[in-house]
BAFI-3210 file (N, C-alpha, C; in Angstrom, 3 decimals, decimal comma, padded with zeros to 6 digits):
// residues 302
n [1|2|3|4|5|6|7|8|9|10|11|12|13|14|15|16|17|18|19|20|21|22|23|24|25|26|27|28|29|30|31|32|33|34|35|36|37|38|39|40|41|42|43|44|45|46|47|48|49|50|51|52|53|54|55|56|57|58|59|60|61|62|63|64|65|66|67|68|69|70|71|72|73|74|75|76|77|78|79|80|81|82|83|84|85|86|87|88|89|90|91|92|93|94|95|96|97|98|99|100|101|102|103|104|105|106|107|108|109|110|111|112|113|114|115|116|117|118|119|120|121|122|123|124|125|126|127|128|129|130|131|132|133|134|135|136|137|138|139|140|141|142|143|144|145|146|147|148|149|150|151|152|153|154|155|156|157|158|159|160|161|162|163|164|165|166|167|168|169|170|171|172|173|174|175|176|177|178|179|180|181|182|183|184|185|186|187|188|189|190|191|192|193|194|195|196|197|198|199|200|201|202|203|204|205|206|207|208|209|210|211|212|213|214|215|216|217|218|219|220|221|222|223|224|225|226|227|228|229|230|231|232|233|234|235|236|237|238|239|240|241|242|243|244|245|246|247|248|249|250|251|252|253|254|255|256|257|258|259|260|261|262|263|264|265|266|267|268|269|270|271|272|273|274|275|276|277|278|279|280|281|282|283|284|285|286|287|288|289|290|291|292|293|294|295|296|297|298|299|300|301|302]
n.u [138,876|137,038|134,824|134,392|133,546|131,232|129,649|129,660|127,915|125,655|125,097|124,523|122,237|120,544|120,337|119,216|116,713|115,651|115,640|113,800|113,133|110,631|109,304|108,026|104,471|103,732|102,669|103,280|102,347|102,568|103,107|103,064|104,182|102,512|100,082|098,192|100,156|100,841|101,140|103,563|104,882|106,039|109,572|112,206|111,989|111,779|111,907|111,317|113,723|113,054|110,650|108,806|107,295|107,120|104,166|102,463|102,568|101,610|100,706|100,024|099,269|097,311|095,707|095,352|093,009|092,243|089,415|088,121|086,819|083,261|080,125|077,066|073,531|071,123|068,004|066,281|066,864|069,578|072,655|075,761|079,045|081,228|083,915|085,986|087,681|089,008|089,647|091,349|092,298|094,210|093,190|093,279|095,527|095,505|092,858|092,807|094,629|093,434|090,667|089,884|090,751|091,872|091,791|091,749|091,011|088,379|087,352|087,327|085,720|083,297|082,910|082,259|079,853|078,224|078,250|076,847|074,339|073,590|073,649|071,665|069,374|068,900|067,967|069,245|069,923|070,154|072,459|074,658|074,184|074,213|076,639|077,976|076,245|076,123|078,820|078,874|077,077|078,265|080,640|079,444|078,237|080,320|082,054|080,679|080,790|083,517|084,420|084,931|087,046|089,213|089,650|089,382|087,154|087,815|087,050|085,271|085,503|083,952|085,444|084,748|082,112|080,532|078,286|076,419|077,451|075,166|073,342|074,976|075,206|072,511|072,176|073,929|072,635|070,265|071,401|072,330|069,914|068,843|070,402|070,094|067,469|067,622|069,024|067,419|065,248|066,568|067,216|064,633|063,722|065,575|064,784|062,217|062,725|064,058|061,926|060,312|061,980|062,301|059,529|059,176|061,079|059,969|057,497|058,425|059,758|057,579|056,080|057,888|058,051|055,449|055,131|057,127|055,853|053,577|054,671|055,724|053,456|052,306|054,197|054,170|051,673|051,578|053,588|052,106|049,977|051,397|052,422|050,054|049,064|051,174|050,868|048,177|048,506|050,442|048,855|046,845|048,263|049,168|046,649|045,872|047,858|047,408|044,810|045,314|046,921|045,057|043,450|044,894|045,593|044,810|044,738|042,362|042,143|044,536|043,721|041,742|043,247|044,819|042,916|041,992|044,280|044,577|042,242|042,633|045,006|043,976|042,267|044,108|045,571|043,460|043,267|045,634|045,519|043,297|042,392|040,947|038,574|037,518|035,992|034,720|033,608|030,700|030,276|032,599|032,325|031,668|033,846|034,589|032,315|032,808|035,132|034,044|032,295|034,088|035,310|033,162|032,905|035,328|034,926|032,856|033,999|035,695]
n.v [-060,218|-059,561|-060,876|-059,449|-057,203|-057,897|-058,804|-056,287|-054,777|-056,338|-055,951|-053,146|-053,084|-054,514|-052,957|-050,696|-051,764|-052,539|-050,516|-047,643|-044,195|-042,078|-039,023|-036,087|-035,620|-037,593|-040,625|-044,033|-046,811|-050,270|-053,349|-056,897|-059,393|-058,788|-058,152|-056,202|-054,780|-052,759|-049,471|-047,008|-044,770|-041,367|-041,032|-043,380|-046,482|-050,087|-052,755|-056,077|-057,238|-057,859|-058,994|-057,357|-054,281|-050,774|-049,870|-047,528|-044,118|-041,404|-038,095|-036,190|-033,612|-030,601|-030,340|-028,465|-028,689|-027,976|-027,514|-028,437|-026,016|-025,803|-026,015|-025,041|-025,362|-023,229|-022,966|-021,378|-021,942|-020,877|-020,678|-021,161|-020,568|-022,243|-022,442|-023,866|-024,337|-027,013|-028,173|-030,734|-033,436|-036,352|-038,663|-041,391|-043,606|-046,291|-046,672|-044,731|-045,882|-048,290|-047,791|-046,507|-046,226|-043,976|-041,418|-038,669|-038,141|-039,003|-037,379|-034,951|-035,374|-036,015|-033,547|-031,801|-032,965|-032,785|-030,052|-029,193|-030,180|-028,715|-026,019|-026,301|-026,100|-023,646|-020,234|-017,708|-015,277|-015,980|-017,753|-016,036|-014,667|-016,614|-017,948|-018,987|-021,136|-022,844|-023,662|-024,988|-027,022|-028,578|-029,374|-030,909|-033,090|-034,216|-034,995|-036,983|-039,163|-039,449|-040,668|-043,332|-043,368|-042,572|-039,979|-036,575|-033,975|-030,518|-027,937|-026,037|-023,809|-021,472|-020,071|-018,527|-017,203|-017,238|-015,756|-016,024|-013,668|-012,195|-012,447|-011,331|-008,732|-007,933|-007,923|-005,891|-003,721|-003,817|-003,281|-000,690|000,628|000,323|001,806|004,390|004,717|004,765|007,107|009,039|008,883|009,798|012,324|013,477|013,260|015,061|017,404|017,432|017,805|020,173|021,842|021,678|022,764|025,274|026,330|026,037|027,793|030,254|030,326|030,551|033,054|034,780|034,540|035,682|038,267|039,169|039,085|041,081|043,355|043,404|043,917|046,392|047,885|047,839|049,187|051,669|052,370|052,494|054,543|056,801|056,925|057,617|060,116|061,559|061,439|062,858|065,308|065,988|066,147|068,241|070,342|070,395|071,284|073,675|074,991|074,948|076,656|078,972|079,577|079,783|082,009|083,949|084,227|085,621|089,035|091,399|089,679|089,424|091,836|091,502|089,433|090,613|092,370|090,841|089,470|091,652|092,435|090,097|090,378|092,694|091,808|089,894|091,477|092,905|091,100|090,236|092,507|092,779|090,536|090,846|092,123|094,077|094,833|095,406|094,312|095,719|095,995|097,864|099,206|099,883|099,281|096,833|095,131|095,597|094,362|091,778|091,240|091,379|089,262|087,148|087,357|086,706|083,826|083,046|083,549|081,825|079,355|079,414]
n.w [-106,684|-108,569|-107,331|-105,106|-106,076|-107,118|-104,998|-103,569|-105,271|-104,963|-102,349|-102,354|-104,001|-102,317|-100,065|-101,225|-102,045|-099,601|-097,719|-097,041|-097,312|-096,281|-097,284|-095,417|-095,138|-097,056|-098,266|-098,715|-100,554|-099,877|-101,404|-101,032|-102,710|-104,729|-103,238|-101,156|-098,495|-096,466|-095,378|-095,704|-093,452|-092,895|-092,673|-091,740|-093,271|-093,524|-095,824|-097,143|-099,366|-102,817|-102,313|-101,207|-102,479|-103,398|-104,429|-104,822|-104,589|-102,568|-102,071|-099,263|-098,909|-099,281|-102,470|-105,295|-107,930|-111,167|-112,739|-115,851|-118,225|-119,089|-120,789|-119,189|-118,675|-117,784|-115,696|-117,075|-119,644|-120,736|-121,857|-120,059|-119,805|-117,707|-115,393|-112,936|-109,764|-107,818|-104,492|-102,832|-100,605|-099,966|-097,919|-097,129|-097,928|-098,916|-099,836|-101,811|-103,574|-104,404|-104,653|-106,865|-110,409|-111,252|-109,353|-109,518|-112,032|-111,728|-109,760|-110,978|-113,388|-111,976|-110,566|-112,732|-113,793|-111,464|-111,201|-113,575|-113,017|-110,746|-111,736|-113,547|-112,119|-111,477|-112,134|-114,552|-113,473|-110,685|-110,716|-110,655|-108,212|-106,222|-105,740|-103,792|-102,749|-104,817|-105,033|-102,333|-102,791|-104,813|-103,526|-101,487|-102,920|-104,362|-102,104|-100,868|-102,694|-102,889|-100,696|-100,937|-102,405|-100,712|-100,486|-099,509|-100,098|-100,068|-100,669|-103,246|-105,944|-107,958|-110,850|-112,965|-114,643|-117,607|-119,746|-123,057|-125,636|-126,629|-124,366|-122,385|-123,441|-123,241|-120,510|-119,652|-120,928|-119,281|-116,738|-117,247|-117,741|-115,280|-113,737|-114,779|-114,098|-111,315|-111,209|-112,211|-110,313|-108,055|-109,029|-109,163|-106,569|-105,414|-106,750|-105,695|-102,866|-103,060|-103,929|-101,546|-099,751|-100,652|-100,490|-097,812|-096,862|-098,019|-096,728|-094,013|-094,367|-094,970|-092,694|-091,074|-092,060|-091,711|-088,955|-088,415|-089,715|-088,147|-085,562|-086,172|-086,770|-084,365|-082,797|-084,314|-083,577|-080,800|-080,719|-081,880|-080,045|-077,652|-078,537|-078,973|-076,387|-075,119|-076,379|-075,615|-072,939|-072,875|-073,964|-072,001|-069,768|-070,889|-070,984|-068,343|-067,245|-068,666|-067,680|-065,005|-065,085|-066,056|-063,772|-062,164|-060,805|-063,109|-065,269|-066,780|-068,340|-069,731|-071,357|-072,847|-074,120|-075,689|-077,264|-078,622|-079,960|-081,659|-083,253|-084,666|-086,032|-087,639|-089,289|-090,468|-091,929|-093,687|-095,234|-096,501|-098,064|-099,673|-102,871|-104,297|-102,922|-099,580|-096,751|-093,850|-090,438|-090,041|-087,783|-085,441|-082,994|-082,797|-082,613|-079,949|-078,919|-079,737|-078,238|-075,678|-075,738|-075,872|-073,498|-071,839|-072,360|-071,387|-068,678|-068,163|-068,620|-066,454]
ca.u [138,533|135,688|133,860|134,047|132,651|129,772|129,118|129,312|126,715|124,454|124,718|123,842|120,844|119,778|120,061|118,196|115,428|115,116|115,653|113,026|112,855|109,366|109,240|107,004|103,232|103,660|102,305|103,695|101,675|103,575|102,567|103,989|103,923|101,214|098,934|098,539|100,743|100,736|101,448|104,749|104,730|107,201|110,698|112,899|111,184|112,442|111,224|111,935|114,028|112,558|109,397|107,929|107,666|106,366|103,246|101,812|103,039|100,643|100,910|098,883|099,058|096,116|096,033|094,395|092,699|091,654|088,301|088,031|085,541|082,156|078,771|076,035|072,308|070,413|066,620|065,550|067,510|070,466|074,015|076,661|080,558|081,699|085,042|086,241|089,007|088,671|090,696|091,008|093,234|094,208|093,220|093,399|096,520|095,015|091,625|093,264|095,225|092,594|089,329|089,679|091,924|092,423|090,776|091,813|089,952|087,069|086,875|087,154|084,306|082,069|082,705|081,677|078,415|077,409|078,102|075,836|073,052|073,309|073,249|070,402|068,257|068,848|067,884|070,531|070,354|070,441|073,706|075,514|074,036|074,256|077,776|078,291|075,407|076,627|080,189|078,639|076,315|079,244|081,467|078,696|078,001|081,677|082,716|079,988|081,294|084,991|084,954|085,496|088,440|090,194|089,847|088,476|087,126|087,666|086,165|085,244|085,251|083,810|086,343|084,226|080,605|080,414|077,175|076,774|077,514|073,789|072,881|075,922|074,886|071,210|072,395|074,459|071,636|069,411|072,182|072,416|068,612|068,504|071,090|069,386|066,232|067,949|069,638|066,175|064,584|067,438|067,141|063,257|063,709|066,267|063,758|061,165|063,188|064,356|060,646|059,803|062,760|061,913|058,138|059,336|061,643|059,036|056,558|059,054|059,991|056,339|055,704|058,757|057,745|054,173|055,513|057,687|054,843|052,777|055,297|055,907|052,309|052,194|055,101|053,598|050,400|052,116|054,204|051,069|049,263|052,144|052,443|048,858|048,941|051,918|050,247|047,068|049,067|051,008|047,737|046,105|049,077|049,118|045,364|045,828|048,630|046,698|043,691|045,964|047,334|043,788|042,868|045,781|045,144|045,061|044,520|041,162|042,612|045,507|043,037|041,027|044,225|045,184|041,815|041,950|045,454|044,214|041,219|043,329|045,980|043,032|041,880|045,266|045,817|042,427|043,493|046,803|045,216|042,300|042,965|040,167|037,547|037,788|034,814|035,027|032,412|030,081|030,388|033,733|032,041|031,379|035,118|034,470|031,338|033,467|035,973|033,131|031,778|035,171|035,539|032,097|033,172|036,405|034,214|032,065|035,096|036,188]
ca.v [-058,878|-059,450|-061,399|-058,369|-056,069|-058,440|-058,736|-054,837|-054,486|-057,078|-055,174|-051,933|-053,430|-055,111|-051,889|-049,929|-052,508|-052,853|-049,281|-046,626|-042,963|-041,510|-037,562|-035,674|-035,508|-038,462|-042,108|-045,011|-048,143|-051,450|-054,584|-058,063|-060,462|-058,422|-058,059|-054,833|-055,151|-051,773|-048,049|-046,525|-043,462|-040,604|-041,321|-044,489|-047,783|-051,349|-053,676|-057,267|-057,060|-058,626|-059,605|-056,019|-053,169|-049,665|-049,831|-046,293|-043,061|-040,418|-036,818|-035,901|-032,242|-030,058|-030,271|-027,766|-029,363|-027,176|-028,237|-027,719|-025,238|-026,525|-025,397|-025,437|-024,716|-022,831|-023,279|-020,619|-022,296|-020,035|-021,419|-020,441|-021,059|-022,203|-023,142|-023,638|-025,009|-027,942|-028,467|-031,876|-033,957|-037,662|-039,102|-042,779|-043,998|-047,536|-046,536|-043,918|-046,695|-049,337|-047,498|-046,027|-046,403|-042,618|-040,725|-037,352|-037,986|-039,311|-036,086|-033,939|-035,682|-035,796|-032,002|-031,244|-033,390|-032,157|-028,559|-029,069|-030,474|-027,658|-024,823|-026,475|-025,863|-022,189|-019,295|-017,060|-014,169|-016,704|-018,235|-014,983|-014,261|-017,798|-018,852|-019,827|-022,173|-023,675|-024,218|-025,952|-028,232|-029,269|-029,952|-031,997|-034,187|-034,810|-035,570|-038,248|-040,209|-039,493|-041,342|-044,688|-043,224|-042,172|-038,490|-035,544|-032,717|-029,446|-026,824|-025,777|-022,267|-021,135|-019,032|-017,679|-017,694|-016,507|-016,077|-015,673|-012,297|-011,550|-012,295|-010,404|-007,322|-007,661|-007,688|-004,626|-002,770|-003,790|-002,624|000,694|001,127|000,387|003,036|005,562|004,813|005,239|008,466|009,833|008,968|010,598|013,834|013,876|013,439|016,341|018,572|017,512|018,410|021,669|022,572|021,772|023,726|026,735|026,510|026,167|029,120|031,336|030,412|031,265|034,513|035,349|034,615|036,687|039,660|039,430|039,401|042,334|044,340|043,498|044,670|047,737|048,607|048,043|050,332|053,010|052,814|053,012|055,916|057,769|057,037|058,306|061,450|062,180|061,761|064,060|066,616|066,391|066,542|069,599|071,259|070,537|072,080|075,112|075,584|075,255|077,825|080,239|079,831|080,424|083,436|084,818|084,443|086,583|090,300|091,943|088,682|089,748|092,945|090,915|088,686|091,582|093,069|089,821|089,326|092,767|092,218|089,050|090,771|093,650|091,171|089,191|092,424|093,339|089,942|090,290|093,756|092,552|089,548|091,363|092,918|095,294|095,115|095,095|094,439|096,036|096,218|099,230|099,897|099,504|098,799|095,402|094,663|095,497|093,305|090,496|091,035|091,159|087,848|086,139|087,318|086,050|082,521|082,645|083,544|080,555|078,350|079,450]
ca.w [-106,892|-109,204|-106,437|-104,327|-106,785|-107,242|-103,567|-103,276|-106,070|-104,296|-101,095|-102,768|-104,462|-101,092|-099,231|-101,894|-102,064|-098,217|-096,842|-097,756|-096,516|-096,757|-096,883|-094,727|-095,823|-098,044|-097,867|-099,782|-100,314|-099,970|-101,834|-100,936|-103,797|-105,458|-102,363|-100,282|-097,214|-095,510|-095,794|-095,078|-092,775|-093,036|-091,926|-092,055|-093,199|-094,074|-096,586|-097,620|-100,805|-103,881|-101,932|-100,935|-103,317|-103,260|-105,539|-105,106|-103,781|-102,439|-101,439|-098,219|-098,884|-100,028|-103,847|-106,236|-109,258|-112,129|-113,395|-117,281|-118,618|-119,633|-121,016|-118,541|-119,201|-116,547|-115,631|-118,092|-120,943|-121,020|-121,869|-119,408|-119,839|-116,416|-114,996|-111,442|-109,136|-106,625|-103,452|-102,273|-099,947|-099,773|-096,373|-096,897|-099,138|-099,329|-100,837|-102,952|-104,447|-104,914|-104,709|-108,186|-111,221|-111,202|-108,467|-109,920|-113,121|-111,255|-109,137|-112,053|-114,043|-110,869|-110,429|-113,929|-113,850|-110,391|-111,501|-114,499|-112,327|-109,848|-112,372|-114,200|-111,165|-111,197|-113,333|-114,921|-112,444|-109,467|-110,715|-110,209|-106,861|-105,353|-106,064|-102,510|-102,645|-105,914|-104,501|-101,317|-103,225|-105,599|-102,409|-100,817|-103,721|-104,532|-100,855|-100,552|-103,563|-102,748|-099,410|-101,394|-103,102|-099,784|-100,836|-098,810|-100,878|-098,952|-101,156|-104,777|-106,218|-109,478|-111,199|-113,983|-115,312|-118,868|-120,533|-124,432|-125,966|-126,566|-122,929|-121,739|-123,937|-122,543|-119,122|-119,603|-121,082|-118,084|-115,712|-117,626|-117,472|-113,784|-113,142|-115,196|-113,291|-110,044|-111,283|-112,272|-109,068|-107,188|-109,411|-108,815|-105,146|-105,148|-107,131|-104,544|-101,649|-103,220|-103,787|-100,270|-098,975|-101,015|-099,964|-096,322|-096,737|-098,332|-095,602|-092,759|-094,637|-094,903|-091,369|-090,326|-092,484|-091,101|-087,599|-088,439|-089,896|-086,981|-084,532|-086,638|-086,597|-082,926|-082,280|-084,637|-082,699|-079,621|-080,767|-082,068|-078,899|-076,925|-079,034|-078,752|-074,940|-074,776|-076,906|-074,852|-071,563|-073,038|-074,033|-070,672|-068,947|-071,270|-070,601|-066,961|-067,141|-069,138|-066,676|-063,766|-065,472|-065,979|-062,395|-061,477|-060,978|-064,418|-066,233|-067,727|-069,198|-070,691|-072,390|-073,747|-074,989|-076,608|-078,239|-079,537|-081,002|-082,625|-084,077|-085,451|-086,803|-088,690|-090,245|-091,256|-093,040|-094,702|-095,927|-097,303|-099,076|-100,581|-103,990|-104,545|-101,896|-098,097|-095,943|-092,468|-089,815|-090,077|-086,493|-084,957|-081,596|-082,908|-082,070|-078,601|-078,666|-079,965|-077,039|-074,490|-075,919|-075,601|-071,969|-071,132|-072,555|-070,428|-067,405|-068,016|-068,298|-065,003]
c.u [137,177|134,470|133,485|133,188|131,330|129,046|128,778|128,125|125,532|124,131|124,072|122,421|120,101|119,297|118,994|116,848|114,773|114,826|114,862|112,776|111,714|109,405|108,051|105,643|103,186|103,245|102,550|102,961|102,584|102,695|103,582|103,525|102,518|099,946|099,323|099,000|100,803|101,018|102,616|104,503|105,942|108,278|111,442|112,035|112,010|111,584|112,057|112,265|113,362|111,090|108,381|108,343|106,708|105,589|102,743|102,424|102,083|101,102|099,746|098,606|097,737|096,334|094,902|094,139|091,864|090,506|088,006|086,665|084,528|081,025|077,769|074,758|071,487|068,835|065,877|066,266|068,498|071,855|075,018|078,078|081,015|083,052|085,257|087,599|088,423|089,907|090,486|092,413|093,134|094,256|093,528|094,221|095,925|093,778|091,960|093,949|094,369|091,077|088,935|090,862|092,684|091,546|090,847|090,878|088,551|086,480|086,520|085,909|083,223|081,795|081,943|080,190|077,699|077,214|076,868|074,476|072,658|072,859|071,908|069,154|067,980|068,639|069,060|070,973|070,824|071,899|074,726|075,358|074,334|075,567|078,161|077,503|075,887|077,903|079,945|078,049|077,252|080,215|080,737|078,558|079,281|082,168|081,945|080,551|082,828|085,517|085,535|086,869|089,590|090,621|088,942|088,474|086,934|086,855|086,206|084,865|085,149|084,623|085,612|082,844|080,454|079,314|077,384|076,787|076,097|073,271|073,628|075,446|073,467|071,425|073,024|073,502|070,558|070,196|072,129|070,999|068,283|069,263|070,588|068,190|066,599|068,377|068,288|065,403|065,393|067,202|065,681|063,183|064,498|065,428|062,715|061,564|063,553|063,111|060,153|060,734|062,431|060,569|058,355|060,061|060,711|058,036|057,218|059,416|058,717|055,842|056,608|058,373|056,409|054,297|056,155|056,792|053,968|053,461|055,583|054,700|052,010|053,094|054,624|052,433|050,686|052,781|053,137|050,312|050,136|052,322|051,180|048,583|049,829|051,464|049,003|047,468|049,747|050,034|047,041|046,921|049,211|047,798|045,475|046,784|048,151|045,521|044,260|046,365|046,129|043,299|043,703|045,308|045,655|045,070|043,484|041,678|043,659|044,816|042,365|042,074|044,670|044,145|041,847|043,188|045,145|043,281|041,856|044,293|045,077|042,616|042,934|045,581|044,834|042,755|044,651|046,537|044,173|042,965|042,201|039,135|037,822|036,539|035,140|033,545|032,041|030,291|031,540|033,644|031,803|032,741|035,131|033,535|032,059|034,378|035,257|032,661|032,985|035,423|034,437|032,445|034,322|035,849|033,497|032,827|035,602|035,172]
c.v [-058,640|-059,885|-060,309|-057,358|-056,564|-058,413|-057,308|-054,425|-055,151|-056,290|-053,904|-052,115|-053,892|-054,008|-050,948|-050,489|-052,529|-051,540|-048,244|-045,388|-042,164|-039,966|-037,279|-035,382|-036,384|-039,829|-042,954|-046,304|-049,231|-052,585|-055,797|-059,166|-060,145|-058,105|-056,753|-055,433|-054,098|-050,390|-047,545|-045,069|-042,694|-040,849|-042,685|-045,732|-048,882|-052,245|-054,882|-057,185|-058,199|-059,202|-058,432|-054,931|-052,044|-049,693|-048,382|-045,274|-041,868|-039,197|-036,390|-034,460|-031,972|-029,788|-029,526|-028,484|-028,402|-027,927|-027,528|-027,043|-025,911|-025,671|-025,971|-024,661|-024,397|-023,196|-022,591|-020,720|-021,306|-020,902|-020,517|-021,345|-021,068|-022,977|-022,897|-024,351|-025,792|-028,183|-029,648|-032,406|-035,420|-038,018|-040,421|-043,313|-045,414|-047,479|-045,559|-044,641|-047,743|-049,042|-047,096|-046,125|-045,003|-041,661|-039,265|-037,167|-038,251|-038,043|-035,175|-034,197|-035,442|-034,295|-031,543|-031,713|-032,823|-030,628|-028,327|-029,200|-029,351|-026,439|-025,005|-026,335|-024,412|-021,461|-018,496|-016,118|-014,822|-017,271|-017,220|-014,594|-015,417|-018,623|-019,671|-021,092|-023,103|-024,458|-025,268|-027,133|-029,124|-030,069|-031,255|-033,252|-034,965|-035,657|-036,875|-039,371|-040,437|-040,270|-042,812|-044,622|-042,721|-040,615|-037,689|-034,303|-031,523|-028,396|-026,630|-024,361|-022,094|-019,924|-017,981|-018,129|-016,695|-016,732|-015,630|-014,234|-011,461|-011,385|-011,329|-008,826|-006,975|-007,282|-006,416|-003,576|-002,670|-003,037|-001,137|001,434|001,269|001,534|004,241|005,793|005,397|006,781|009,435|010,042|009,812|012,063|014,216|014,050|014,665|017,400|018,680|018,133|019,775|022,483|022,813|022,700|025,265|027,242|026,830|027,561|030,299|031,486|031,089|032,782|035,355|035,721|035,724|038,134|040,186|039,859|040,677|043,593|044,502|044,370|046,143|048,511|048,785|049,251|051,637|053,418|053,241|054,375|057,036|057,998|057,952|059,713|062,199|062,538|062,818|065,391|067,042|066,867|067,883|070,713|071,615|071,524|073,486|075,771|075,933|076,454|079,074|080,595|080,454|081,822|084,357|085,226|085,281|087,916|090,821|090,921|088,970|090,786|092,423|090,193|089,436|092,201|092,041|089,488|090,398|092,843|091,166|089,532|091,788|092,836|090,494|090,227|092,867|092,141|090,004|091,483|093,505|091,386|090,029|092,187|094,076|095,759|094,634|095,410|094,566|096,255|097,572|100,102|099,240|099,052|097,332|094,592|094,550|094,501|091,917|090,183|090,640|089,715|086,799|086,086|086,474|084,471|082,122|082,647|082,274|079,477|078,267|078,803]
c.w [-107,516|-108,268|-105,613|-104,767|-106,819|-105,959|-103,208|-104,026|-105,494|-103,188|-101,444|-103,155|-103,151|-100,258|-099,938|-101,889|-100,618|-097,388|-097,642|-096,778|-097,101|-096,315|-096,062|-095,603|-097,039|-097,485|-099,041|-099,425|-100,750|-100,445|-101,663|-101,722|-104,418|-104,541|-101,365|-098,917|-096,090|-096,156|-094,983|-094,590|-092,927|-092,101|-092,474|-092,047|-093,849|-094,647|-096,745|-099,063|-101,658|-103,544|-101,750|-101,989|-103,104|-104,539|-105,804|-104,162|-103,776|-101,620|-100,510|-098,121|-099,583|-101,477|-104,628|-107,471|-110,060|-112,883|-114,901|-117,431|-119,246|-119,769|-120,044|-118,884|-117,980|-116,807|-116,668|-119,460|-121,570|-120,921|-121,007|-119,602|-118,398|-116,143|-113,483|-111,038|-107,843|-105,812|-102,865|-101,503|-099,870|-098,291|-096,154|-098,175|-099,785|-100,403|-102,073|-104,041|-105,060|-105,091|-106,101|-109,020|-111,245|-110,547|-108,894|-111,136|-112,649|-110,576|-110,076|-112,790|-113,112|-110,689|-111,499|-113,982|-112,631|-110,666|-112,491|-113,923|-111,447|-110,579|-113,131|-113,396|-110,987|-112,379|-113,462|-113,811|-111,079|-109,581|-110,361|-108,889|-105,951|-105,631|-104,903|-102,452|-103,684|-105,368|-103,338|-101,679|-103,927|-104,572|-101,803|-101,664|-104,081|-103,313|-100,659|-101,382|-103,386|-101,473|-099,893|-101,947|-102,081|-100,018|-099,984|-099,603|-099,944|-099,495|-102,727|-104,889|-107,623|-109,755|-112,208|-114,528|-116,473|-119,689|-121,964|-124,640|-125,977|-125,275|-122,104|-122,117|-123,320|-121,146|-118,883|-119,839|-119,888|-116,988|-116,007|-117,379|-116,028|-113,265|-113,608|-114,578|-112,009|-110,155|-111,457|-111,067|-108,190|-107,626|-109,081|-107,285|-104,809|-105,547|-105,990|-103,359|-101,850|-103,181|-102,335|-099,443|-099,295|-100,403|-098,399|-096,011|-096,939|-097,256|-094,363|-093,081|-094,606|-093,566|-090,730|-090,749|-091,864|-089,639|-087,443|-088,696|-088,767|-085,850|-084,865|-086,383|-085,112|-082,360|-082,896|-083,783|-081,314|-079,659|-081,052|-080,702|-077,720|-077,205|-078,781|-077,223|-074,580|-075,222|-075,986|-073,567|-071,659|-073,179|-072,901|-069,807|-069,468|-070,851|-069,151|-066,642|-067,422|-068,136|-065,398|-063,986|-065,358|-064,653|-061,607|-061,623|-062,377|-065,561|-067,315|-068,615|-070,063|-071,616|-073,390|-074,591|-076,070|-077,587|-079,337|-080,531|-081,974|-083,731|-085,151|-086,516|-087,940|-089,757|-091,154|-092,316|-094,173|-095,660|-096,794|-098,370|-099,951|-101,635|-104,424|-103,539|-100,553|-097,438|-094,459|-091,786|-089,906|-088,846|-085,775|-083,608|-081,721|-082,393|-080,457|-078,017|-078,599|-078,569|-075,840|-074,586|-075,479|-074,060|-071,274|-071,245|-071,573|-068,965|-067,151|-067,802|-066,914|-064,126]
res [m|e|i|a|i|v|l|f|v|i|a|v|i|f|v|t|q|s|v|k|v|v|p|q|q|h|a|w|v|v|e|r|l|g|k|y|n|g|t|l|t|p|g|l|n|f|l|m|p|f|i|d|k|v|a|y|k|h|v|l|k|e|i|p|l|d|i|p|s|q|v|c|i|t|r|d|n|t|q|l|q|v|d|g|i|l|y|f|q|v|t|d|a|m|r|a|s|y|g|s|s|n|y|i|v|a|i|s|q|l|a|q|t|t|l|r|s|v|v|g|k|l|e|l|d|k|t|f|e|e|r|d|i|i|n|a|q|v|v|q|a|i|d|e|a|a|l|n|w|g|v|k|v|l|r|y|e|i|k|d|l|t|p|p|k|e|i|l|h|a|m|q|q|q|i|t|a|e|r|e|k|r|a|l|i|a|a|s|e|g|r|r|q|e|q|i|n|i|a|t|g|e|r|e|a|f|i|a|r|s|e|g|e|k|q|a|a|i|n|n|a|q|g|e|a|a|s|i|l|a|v|a|q|a|t|a|q|a|i|e|q|v|a|a|a|i|r|q|p|g|g|s|e|a|v|q|l|k|v|a|e|k|a|v|e|a|y|g|k|l|a|s|e|a|t|t|t|l|v|v|p|s|n|m|t|e|v|a|t|l|i|s|s|a|m|k|m|i|q|t|q|k]
***
């Protein structure tokens, strides 16, 4: 019974040492008697018990690595607190096992030194504007060195750039001044456009008023001309009718009678308006003479 138990334990140890199941997206490095023998792929794998052993286990997935925060000095001697995150992937399990004693530490340190070098070539304002360039240069520098470590650097992202409080306050003042400048420019442009609009409106209103006055003057002139023409035509027609009436039988006698009536009416008005003295012709035959003269004028007009 004891022998059977011992044999069972040996069999379990043998199976445990010889049969290995590797998960997906993993790679296990096998050493045989202390020397690299091969890399186990995902699935069922068999080893020689007590001779082969799994020395390293690597994850082939994309791994995010947080880069510790550090102080970088820019080209214009300004200190920046910079931290970031690095994404990498193991592509060669054998090199990742033997190329570096700790490739994660190596990548982290190389990322920090490369970042300090890249930031040192830029001025403070450029570091905020050219993050993509900084990220690309860091990835390029790390990727060249990481080939010997069996690691592929995929990308690097700066999480935060923190200048000193004094610089941050000065930048805030600069931003405020720039915004106030833009506001003043916008206000002046608004006032300028307002004045242009007012001047344009006044000019158009003046032109409209002058056009209206011009048209009104034309209309008044045309109305007066039409009125004068109508009066002249009416007067001419009246004169023609009077002349025609005079040429009729008894017309001359009617004119003499009308002139006499007007003369008598004129003397009557003079008598009513005079207060103390009334001047009358010494000889009333002068009235007949007046009527005779008027008739001669009418005869001449004929």
